[in-house]
DRENVOVEX-734438 format. One record per residue (C-alpha): residue in three letters; y, z, x. Coordinates in nm, 3 decimals, always signed. Each point is the difference from the previous one (the first is absolute). Layout:
REM residues N
REC residu      c2      c3      c1
REC    ALA       Y       Z       X
...
This chain:
REM residues 212
REC residu      c2      c3      c1
REC    MET  +1.015  +3.542  +3.864
REC    SER  +0.112  -0.368  -0.022
REC    ALA  +0.356  -0.079  -0.030
REC    VAL  +0.152  +0.072  -0.343
REC    THR  +0.221  -0.265  -0.156
REC    PRO  +0.246  +0.036  -0.285
REC    GLU  -0.223  -0.229  -0.205
REC    LEU  -0.321  +0.232  +0.072
REC    LEU  +0.217  +0.301  -0.091
REC    LEU  +0.105  -0.151  -0.336
REC    HIS  -0.386  -0.079  -0.066
REC    ALA  -0.066  +0.367  +0.090
REC    TYR  +0.246  +0.129  -0.263
REC    ARG  -0.148  -0.239  -0.271
REC    SER  -0.341  +0.150  +0.090
REC    GLY  +0.125  +0.362  -0.029
REC    ILE  +0.011  +0.098  +0.367
REC    PHE  +0.283  +0.061  +0.232
REC    PRO  +0.039  +0.057  +0.386
REC    MET  +0.090  +0.319  +0.193
REC    ALA  -0.005  +0.118  +0.370
REC    GLU  -0.098  +0.316  +0.132
REC    ARG  +0.335  +0.071  +0.155
REC    HIS  +0.307  -0.174  +0.128
REC    ASP  -0.119  -0.083  +0.336
REC    ASP  -0.349  -0.109  -0.094
REC    PRO  -0.023  -0.377  +0.002
REC    GLU  -0.300  -0.010  -0.241
REC    ILE  +0.026  -0.046  -0.373
REC    PHE  -0.274  +0.099  -0.253
REC    TRP  -0.045  -0.084  -0.369
REC    VAL  +0.018  +0.262  -0.260
REC    ASP  -0.159  +0.000  -0.352
REC    PRO  +0.029  +0.329  -0.164
REC    ARG  -0.244  +0.148  -0.232
REC    ARG  +0.291  +0.131  -0.197
REC    ARG  +0.338  -0.190  -0.005
REC    GLY  +0.345  +0.130  -0.061
REC    ILE  +0.218  -0.175  -0.264
REC    ILE  +0.313  +0.071  -0.177
REC    PRO  -0.026  -0.119  -0.363
REC    LEU  +0.308  -0.188  -0.074
REC    ASP  +0.026  +0.148  -0.343
REC    GLY  -0.057  +0.355  +0.138
REC    PHE  +0.256  +0.053  +0.283
REC    ARG  +0.129  +0.340  -0.015
REC    ILE  +0.366  +0.091  +0.036
REC    SER  +0.086  +0.366  -0.015
REC    ARG  +0.312  +0.146  -0.095
REC    SER  +0.116  +0.072  +0.334
REC    LEU  -0.092  -0.364  +0.114
REC    ALA  +0.172  -0.143  -0.307
REC    ARG  +0.321  +0.194  +0.110
REC    ARG  -0.029  -0.134  +0.348
REC    LEU  -0.046  -0.354  -0.126
REC    ARG  +0.306  +0.018  -0.211
REC    ARG  +0.227  +0.116  +0.281
REC    ASN  +0.023  -0.349  +0.134
REC    ASP  +0.106  +0.116  +0.346
REC    TYR  -0.240  -0.230  +0.164
REC    THR  -0.054  -0.390  -0.004
REC    VAL  -0.334  -0.181  -0.051
REC    THR  -0.080  -0.348  +0.149
REC    LEU  -0.301  -0.217  +0.011
REC    ASN  -0.133  -0.166  +0.310
REC    ARG  +0.321  +0.066  +0.200
REC    ALA  -0.176  +0.194  +0.277
REC    PHE  -0.368  -0.061  -0.025
REC    GLU  -0.066  +0.060  +0.379
REC    ASP  +0.209  +0.318  +0.008
REC    VAL  -0.189  +0.134  -0.293
REC    VAL  -0.348  -0.062  +0.165
REC    ASP  +0.145  +0.165  +0.322
REC    ALA  +0.128  +0.300  -0.196
REC    CYS  -0.348  +0.044  -0.166
REC    ALA  -0.159  -0.028  +0.346
REC    ASP  +0.233  +0.265  +0.136
REC    ARG  -0.215  +0.308  -0.035
REC    SER  -0.240  +0.193  +0.223
REC    GLU  -0.309  -0.160  -0.146
REC    THR  +0.012  -0.355  -0.146
REC    TRP  -0.244  -0.279  -0.070
REC    ILE  +0.268  -0.273  +0.049
REC    ASN  -0.058  -0.140  +0.350
REC    ASP  +0.177  -0.315  +0.167
REC    GLU  -0.240  -0.243  -0.159
REC    ILE  +0.037  +0.135  -0.352
REC    ARG  +0.384  -0.004  +0.041
REC    SER  -0.029  -0.372  +0.115
REC    LEU  -0.224  -0.100  -0.278
REC    TYR  +0.205  +0.146  -0.277
REC    THR  +0.317  -0.142  +0.140
REC    ARG  -0.163  -0.340  -0.007
REC    LEU  -0.086  +0.053  -0.364
REC    HIS  +0.342  +0.101  -0.067
REC    HIS  +0.141  -0.315  +0.143
REC    GLN  -0.266  -0.204  -0.215
REC    GLY  +0.128  +0.184  -0.305
REC    HIS  -0.308  +0.222  -0.069
REC    ALA  +0.135  +0.349  +0.126
REC    HIS  +0.296  +0.166  -0.130
REC    SER  +0.193  +0.313  +0.083
REC    LEU  +0.236  +0.209  -0.213
REC    GLU  +0.276  +0.201  +0.180
REC    VAL  +0.205  +0.292  -0.089
REC    ARG  +0.317  +0.081  +0.193
REC    ILE  +0.214  +0.310  -0.001
REC    ASP  +0.342  -0.041  +0.182
REC    GLY  -0.118  -0.329  +0.134
REC    ALA  -0.316  +0.149  +0.173
REC    LEU  -0.359  -0.042  -0.100
REC    ALA  -0.108  +0.288  -0.200
REC    GLY  -0.332  -0.122  -0.143
REC    GLY  -0.200  -0.299  -0.078
REC    VAL  -0.330  -0.169  -0.079
REC    TYR  -0.185  -0.324  +0.099
REC    GLY  -0.283  -0.175  -0.140
REC    VAL  -0.181  -0.330  -0.078
REC    CYS  +0.009  -0.197  -0.322
REC    ILE  -0.318  -0.167  -0.119
REC    GLY  +0.073  -0.156  -0.349
REC    GLY  +0.080  +0.305  -0.222
REC    CYS  -0.119  +0.258  +0.247
REC    TYR  +0.243  +0.155  +0.237
REC    CYS  -0.205  +0.172  +0.272
REC    GLY  +0.208  +0.274  +0.148
REC    GLU  -0.045  +0.048  +0.366
REC    SER  +0.223  +0.285  +0.114
REC    MET  +0.315  +0.181  -0.087
REC    PHE  +0.238  +0.246  +0.180
REC    SER  +0.274  +0.239  -0.073
REC    ARG  +0.272  +0.100  +0.251
REC    GLN  +0.206  +0.194  -0.271
REC    ARG  -0.127  +0.206  -0.286
REC    ASP  -0.132  -0.197  -0.278
REC    GLY  +0.045  -0.325  +0.196
REC    SER  -0.352  -0.137  -0.065
REC    LYS  +0.008  +0.134  -0.364
REC    ILE  +0.310  -0.208  -0.067
REC    ALA  -0.166  -0.306  +0.156
REC    LEU  -0.313  +0.043  -0.212
REC    ALA  +0.200  +0.043  -0.314
REC    TRP  +0.206  -0.327  +0.058
REC    LEU  -0.307  -0.191  +0.100
REC    VAL  -0.207  +0.105  -0.305
REC    ASP  +0.292  -0.114  -0.217
REC    LEU  +0.010  -0.330  +0.178
REC    LEU  -0.377  -0.053  -0.006
REC    ARG  -0.004  +0.050  -0.379
REC    ARG  +0.280  -0.238  -0.079
REC    ALA  -0.146  -0.269  +0.232
REC    GLY  -0.325  -0.007  -0.174
REC    PHE  -0.226  +0.201  +0.222
REC    SER  -0.301  +0.200  -0.131
REC    LEU  -0.137  +0.184  +0.299
REC    PHE  +0.165  +0.220  +0.251
REC    ASP  -0.263  +0.082  +0.291
REC    THR  +0.090  +0.294  +0.211
REC    GLN  -0.337  -0.018  +0.195
REC    PHE  -0.044  +0.373  +0.002
REC    LEU  +0.114  +0.285  -0.236
REC    THR  +0.232  +0.269  +0.171
REC    PRO  +0.145  +0.310  -0.163
REC    HIS  +0.337  -0.161  +0.030
REC    LEU  -0.120  -0.304  -0.193
REC    ALA  -0.196  +0.205  -0.263
REC    SER  +0.319  +0.196  -0.066
REC    LEU  +0.162  -0.355  -0.085
REC    GLY  -0.289  -0.092  -0.242
REC    GLY  -0.243  -0.145  +0.257
REC    VAL  -0.364  +0.022  -0.084
REC    GLU  -0.339  -0.095  +0.155
REC    VAL  -0.241  -0.252  -0.133
REC    THR  -0.350  -0.115  +0.100
REC    ARG  -0.061  -0.290  +0.227
REC    ALA  -0.155  -0.187  -0.295
REC    THR  +0.314  +0.078  -0.228
REC    TYR  +0.241  -0.100  +0.274
REC    ARG  -0.184  -0.334  +0.049
REC    ARG  +0.021  -0.075  -0.369
REC    LEU  +0.364  +0.075  +0.003
REC    LEU  +0.050  -0.216  +0.296
REC    ALA  -0.175  -0.283  -0.143
REC    GLU  +0.211  +0.002  -0.314
REC    ALA  +0.315  +0.025  +0.204
REC    VAL  -0.044  -0.253  +0.284
REC    ASP  +0.029  -0.310  -0.223
REC    SER  +0.314  +0.135  -0.164
REC    PRO  +0.321  -0.228  +0.050
REC    ALA  +0.200  +0.324  +0.077
REC    ASP  +0.281  -0.049  +0.244
REC    LEU  +0.186  +0.288  +0.163
REC    LEU  +0.312  -0.219  +0.050
REC    SER  +0.024  -0.130  -0.352
REC    VAL  +0.216  +0.288  -0.114
REC    PRO  +0.283  +0.192  +0.170
REC    LEU  -0.001  +0.375  +0.100
REC    ALA  +0.109  +0.248  -0.251
REC    VAL  +0.373  +0.036  -0.052
REC    SER  -0.014  +0.368  +0.048
REC    GLY  -0.217  +0.316  +0.022
REC    GLN  +0.078  +0.068  -0.367
REC    ASP  -0.150  -0.322  -0.101
REC    VAL  -0.312  +0.088  +0.204
REC    VAL  -0.028  +0.334  -0.179
REC    GLN  +0.062  -0.138  -0.332
REC    ARG  -0.256  -0.274  +0.012
REC    ASN  -0.256  +0.223  +0.149
REC    THR  +0.039  +0.240  -0.302
REC    GLN  -0.042  -0.292  -0.235
REC    THR  -0.316  -0.118  +0.182
REC    SER  -0.179  +0.321  +0.086
C-alpha cells in the first residue's frame, strides 16, 4: 500500500478505521473496520472488590506521556503482535505531534503496565496495553478511565472486545452504533492534558463508584 502519514492516520480514525500489520516483521499495513466494535462505556467501568483493594494500596506510581515509546515496545513484546516498525514510527510521530498519549504504571521504578492510544476530539482510541506484573494493565485502565471522564471525553474505543476488557465493563457495539458515537465525539473540545492525574488510587475508586 502507499505510504501512510500521520495525517492519513488521523483521517482514518475520524472515519472509524485503524491500521494493523499481520506480524512484527511484516512491512505491510492493512486497514481494519470491524463489524462489531469494542468500547468501554466511561460510565460503566467495572472495578471489582479485589481491583479496588489493589488500587488503594498505592504501592505504584502512574505517569502520563513519560515513556511513550517504552509502552509501545512493551505492547509489542509478545510472541504475536500486529505492531511492526512502521506502526511504531507512525504512532511515535503522532505522539510528538500531541495526538497520541501513553499512561504508565511503575512498581519499584520499573514499568509494570501501561496503555497507549490516539485522541480524536472526545474519543480516545486505545491501541494496545501490556502488563508485566499482576493487575498492571487493570491499574492503567482504571486511572485512564478516571482521567478521560474528567477531561471531557465521551468515547473510549478498544477496537475489539476481549474477555479481559469485558470483565472491566467493556461491551461490543455495531459498526453503525460506533460511527454514531464517534461522530458525536470527534467535535468535542475534550483535552487529555487539561486535568491532572488522580491524586491516589482511592480517588479513582471513589469517583468510579459515584459515576457507575
